[in-house]
C-alpha positions in Angstrom: -3.5 9.4 -28.2 0.2 10.1 -28.6 2.5 10.5 -25.6 4.0 13.8 -24.6 7.7 14.0 -25.2 9.0 12.9 -21.8 12.2 14.8 -21.8 10.4 18.1 -21.6 7.2 17.1 -19.8 6.1 17.6 -16.2 4.4 14.9 -14.2 1.1 16.7 -14.9 1.8 16.6 -18.7 2.5 12.9 -18.5 -0.7 12.2 -16.5 -2.7 14.1 -19.1 -1.1 12.0 -21.9 -2.0 8.9 -19.9 -5.6 10.1 -19.3 -4.9 9.6 -15.6 -5.5 11.5 -12.4 -3.5 10.9 -9.3 -5.3 11.4 -5.9 -2.6 11.8 -3.3 -4.2 10.6 -0.1 -3.2 11.1 3.5 -2.8 8.2 5.9 -4.6 5.9 6.4 -5.4 5.5 2.7 -3.1 4.7 -0.2 -3.2 6.9 -3.3 -5.7 6.3 -6.0 -5.0 6.5 -9.8 -8.1 7.1 -11.8 -8.5 6.6 -15.6 -11.8 8.4 -16.2 -12.0 7.3 -19.9 -10.7 3.9 -21.0 -12.8 3.5 -24.1 -15.1 0.5 -24.3 -13.7 -1.0 -21.1 -14.8 2.0 -19.1 -13.4 4.1 -16.3 -10.9 2.4 -14.0 -9.2 3.1 -10.7 -6.1 1.6 -9.2 -6.4 1.1 -5.4 -9.3 2.2 -3.3 -8.0 3.5 0.1 -8.8 2.5 3.6 -12.2 1.3 4.7 -13.0 4.2 7.0 -12.2 6.6 4.2 -14.7 5.0 1.9 -16.9 8.1 1.8 -13.9 10.3 0.9 -12.9 7.9 -1.9 -16.4 7.9 -3.3 -16.6 11.7 -3.3 -13.3 12.0 -5.1 -14.3 9.5 -7.8 -17.8 10.8 -8.2 -16.5 14.4 -8.7 -14.0 13.3 -11.3 -16.3 10.9 -13.2 -19.4 13.0 -13.3 -22.1 11.0 -14.9 -19.7 8.3 -16.1 -19.8 5.0 -14.1 -16.8 3.3 -12.7 -16.3 0.1 -14.6 -13.1 -1.4 -13.1 -11.2 -1.5 -9.8 -7.6 -2.8 -9.7 -5.5 -3.4 -6.6 -1.7 -3.5 -6.6 -1.9 -5.6 -3.4 -4.4 -6.5 -0.7 -3.3 -4.5 2.3 -6.1 -2.6 4.0 -5.0 0.9 2.9 -5.0 -0.2 -0.8 -8.2 -2.3 -0.9 -10.3 -1.1 2.0 -12.7 0.9 -0.3 -13.4 -2.0 -2.7 -16.7 -3.0 -1.1 -18.0 0.6 -1.0 -17.1 1.2 -4.6 -18.8 -2.0 -5.7 -21.9 -1.0 -3.8 -21.9 2.4 -5.5 -21.2 0.9 -9.0 -22.5 -2.7 -8.8 -21.6 -3.5 -12.4 -17.9 -2.6 -11.8 -15.4 -5.5 -12.0 -12.6 -5.9 -9.5 -9.2 -7.4 -10.4 -6.5 -8.3 -7.8 -3.0 -9.8 -8.3 -3.2 -13.5 -9.3 -1.3 -14.7 -6.3 -4.3 -13.9 -4.1 -6.6 -16.2 -6.0 -6.6 -19.1 -3.4 -7.5 -16.6 -0.6 -10.3 -14.7 -2.2 -12.2 -17.6 -3.7 -13.4 -18.5 -1.1 -12.6 -15.5 1.1 -10.0 -16.2 3.7 -9.2 -13.1 5.9 -6.6 -15.1 7.9 -4.6 -16.0 4.8 -4.9 -12.5 3.5 -3.2 -11.2 6.6 -5.9 -8.9 7.9 -6.0 -10.8 11.2 -2.3 -10.9 11.7 -2.1 -7.1 11.5 -5.5 -6.6 13.2 -6.6 -4.1 10.5 -10.1 -3.3 9.6 -11.5 -4.6 6.3 -14.7 -5.3 4.5 -15.0 -8.5 2.4 -15.4 -8.0 -1.3 -16.1 -10.0 -4.4 -13.2 -10.5 -6.9 -14.1 -10.9 -10.6 -10.6 -11.2 -12.2 -6.9 -11.4 -11.7 -3.8 -9.4 -12.7 -1.3 -12.0 -14.0 2.3 -10.9 -14.2 3.5 -11.0 -17.8 0.1 -9.8 -19.1 -1.1 -6.3 -19.8 -4.2 -4.3 -18.8 -5.7 -1.4 -20.8 -5.9 1.8 -18.8 -6.7 5.0 -20.6 -5.3 5.0 -24.1 -2.4 2.7 -23.3 -1.6 -0.9 -22.3 0.1 -1.3 -18.9 2.5 -4.2 -18.2 1.8 -6.2 -15.1 5.0 -7.1 -13.1 5.3 -9.1 -9.9 7.1 -7.3 -7.1 7.2 -9.5 -4.0 8.9 -8.2 -0.9 6.6 -5.8 0.9 3.9 -8.4 0.1 4.5 -11.7 -1.6 1.7 -11.3 -4.2 2.1 -7.5 -5.0 2.3 -6.2 -8.5 3.2 -2.9 -10.2 1.9 -1.5 -13.4 4.2 -0.1 -16.0 3.4 2.0 -19.2 6.3 1.7 -21.6 5.5 4.6 -23.9 5.7 7.3 -21.2 7.7 5.0 -18.9 5.3 5.6 -16.0 5.2 3.2 -13.1 2.3 2.7 -10.7 4.5 1.3 -7.9 2.1 0.5 -5.1 4.4 0.0 -2.1 7.3 -1.5 -4.0 9.0 2.0 -4.3 8.4 5.2 -2.4 10.4 8.4 -2.8 11.3 9.0 0.9 11.0 5.7 2.8 11.0 2.0 2.5 7.7 0.1 3.1 7.6 -2.7 5.7 8.8 -6.1 4.4 5.8 -8.0 5.9 7.0 -11.6 5.3 10.0 -11.0 7.5 7.7 -10.2 10.4 6.3 -13.7 10.3 9.5 -15.6 9.8 9.4 -15.8 6.1 11.8 -14.6 3.4 11.2 -11.0 2.2 14.4 -9.0 2.1 15.9 -10.7 -0.9 12.5 -10.5 -2.8 12.4 -6.8 -2.0 15.9 -6.5 -3.5 14.8 -8.2 -6.7 11.7 -5.9 -6.9 14.0 -2.9 -6.8 16.2 -4.5 -9.5 13.2 -5.0 -11.6 12.1 -1.4 -11.3 15.7 -0.3 -12.2 15.5 -2.4 -15.4 12.2 -0.9 -16.3 13.8 2.5 -16.0 10.6 4.5 -15.2 10.7 8.3 -15.8 7.7 8.9 -13.6 6.6 7.0 -10.5 3.1 7.2 -9.1 3.7 5.7 -5.6 1.2 4.2 -3.2 1.9 7.0 -0.8 3.3 10.5 -1.4 3.5 12.7 -4.5 4.5 11.5 -7.9 8.3 11.8 -8.5 10.8 11.6 -11.3 14.2 11.1 -9.5 13.9 7.4 -9.6 17.6 6.7 -9.2 17.7 8.6 -5.9 14.6 6.7 -4.6 16.1 3.4 -5.6 19.4 4.2 -4.0 17.7 5.3 -0.7 15.6 2.2 -0.7 18.6 -0.1 -1.2 20.5 1.6 1.6 17.6 1.1 4.0 17.1 -2.5 2.9 20.8 -3.3 3.3 20.6 -1.8 6.9 17.6 -4.0 7.7 19.2 -7.1 6.3 22.3 -6.4 8.4 20.2 -5.9 11.5 16.7 -7.5 11.2 15.8 -6.3 14.7 15.9 -2.8 13.3 13.3 -3.7 10.7 11.1 -5.2 13.4 11.4 -2.0 15.4 10.6 0.1 12.3 7.6 -2.1 11.5 6.3 -1.9 15.1 6.4 1.9 15.2 4.7 2.1 11.8 1.9 -0.4 12.7 1.3 1.1 16.2 1.0 4.6 14.8 -1.2 3.4 12.0 -3.5 1.7 14.5 -3.6 4.8 16.7 -4.4 7.0 13.7 -7.3 4.7 12.9 -8.6 4.8 16.5 -7.8 8.5 17.0 -7.0 8.0 20.7 -6.6 5.1 23.1 -5.9 4.6 26.8 -2.2 3.8 27.1 -2.9 0.4 28.7 -5.3 -0.5 25.8 -2.7 0.4 23.2 0.0 -1.7 25.0 -2.5 -4.6 25.3 -3.2 -4.3 21.5 0.5 -4.7 20.8 0.7 -7.8 22.9 -2.3 -9.3 21.1 -1.5 -8.5 17.5 0.2 -11.5 15.9 2.9 -9.7 13.8 3.9 -7.6 16.8 4.0 -10.4 19.3 6.9 -11.9 17.3 8.9 -8.7 17.4 10.8 -9.3 20.7 11.9 -12.7 19.3 10.3 -16.0 18.3 10.7 -17.5 21.7 9.9 -14.4 23.8 7.8 -15.0 26.9 4.6 -13.2 27.7 6.4 -11.0 30.1 9.0 -10.1 27.3 6.2 -9.2 25.0 4.5 -7.0 27.6 7.7 -5.2 28.4 8.3 -4.7 24.6 4.9 -3.1 24.3 5.5 -0.8 27.2 8.9 0.2 25.8 7.5 0.8 22.3 4.8 3.2 23.5 7.3 5.0 25.8 9.7 5.5 22.9 7.0 6.9 20.8 6.1 9.4 23.5 9.8 10.3 24.1 10.3 10.8 20.4 7.3 13.1 20.2 5.4 10.9 17.7 2.5 10.5 20.2 1.4 12.3 23.3 -0.1 11.1 26.5 -2.7 13.1 28.4 -4.5 11.7 31.4 -3.5 8.2 30.5 -4.8 8.6 26.9 -2.5 8.4 24.0 -3.0 10.1 20.6 -0.9 11.2 17.7 1.1 14.4 18.3 0.2 17.5 16.3 
C-alpha cells in the first residue's frame, strides 16, 4: 500500500494509509493504536489501557476486528495505564503474543512487580506473560509498513516510541504529548530522568514526525509547538525540582482518586503517606510528621483549586 501524500493529508487520511485506528481513551487508560490487518503476522494493538477498563478495551477491539483474532500486543512502556489490559487481552485471544521494550526483560522473566514500579506507585495491575521484546534499533511490521523502534527514556527508563518513516508518523507513548509533559518518574525516586527526557525530545525532533499518535489525547500535527512546550516545562522542572514533585503528586493523587471514585479524606491522606514515590516528595530526609503535613496540604490545595470536592468528609473528583 502506498502512502497518502502527507502535505495534503489529514490525520484520518494518514491513519487509513497506515491501516491503523486510534482509540482515544479517557483517563485512566492510555490510547490504543490498532492495526486490524497486518498480513501474515496478524492484527496488532499498541498499548492496552488500564486494568479496570479491560472490558471497554475488549469491546473496542472486538468491534473493530470482527471475526479476526488479535495476534499481537505491543507496549510502549509498562505503566499501568498502558499495559493494564494485557492479561485480559491474552485471555480473550490466548494465541496472541505480547512484546514489551527490551529493558524490562530482567523484570518480567521472572515477574517482579517491585522492580516494575507498580508497588512504588501503588497502582493496580494484573501479571501477564511476555513472549518477546522490542529492541531499539530494530523494526516491527504493523499494517503495511515497518515501524522503527527508538528508546526514549525520561518518563520511564525503558520506554520506546514507534516511528513509521514513509508517512513520518510517531506512536509516542508518553514521550511527547500535545498539551502537557508527562511525569519524569526516575526523578521521584532520586534517579536521573530530566536529562534523559531532554534527549528523548531531541530524538523526536530529529525524526521530524508529521503526525503524532500520543499516549493520551488526540492525534496532532503541530509537533514543533508540542516540542517547544515540553522543553519549556522540562526546563522549569530542572530549575526547580520541587515543582516537578508537586506536579507529580497532584497527578498521582488525582489518578488514584479517579480509580477509587471517592475516598474519605483521611484515607486519601493516609494513602499519600504510604505510597513510596509520594513519601519522598517533601524531601529525602523528611520526618513522618513532615510527610503527614505534606499529605494534608496536598489534599487541601486540590480542594482549594477545585480539582476535587469534599462532601461529608468524602473526597471525589470535581465535575
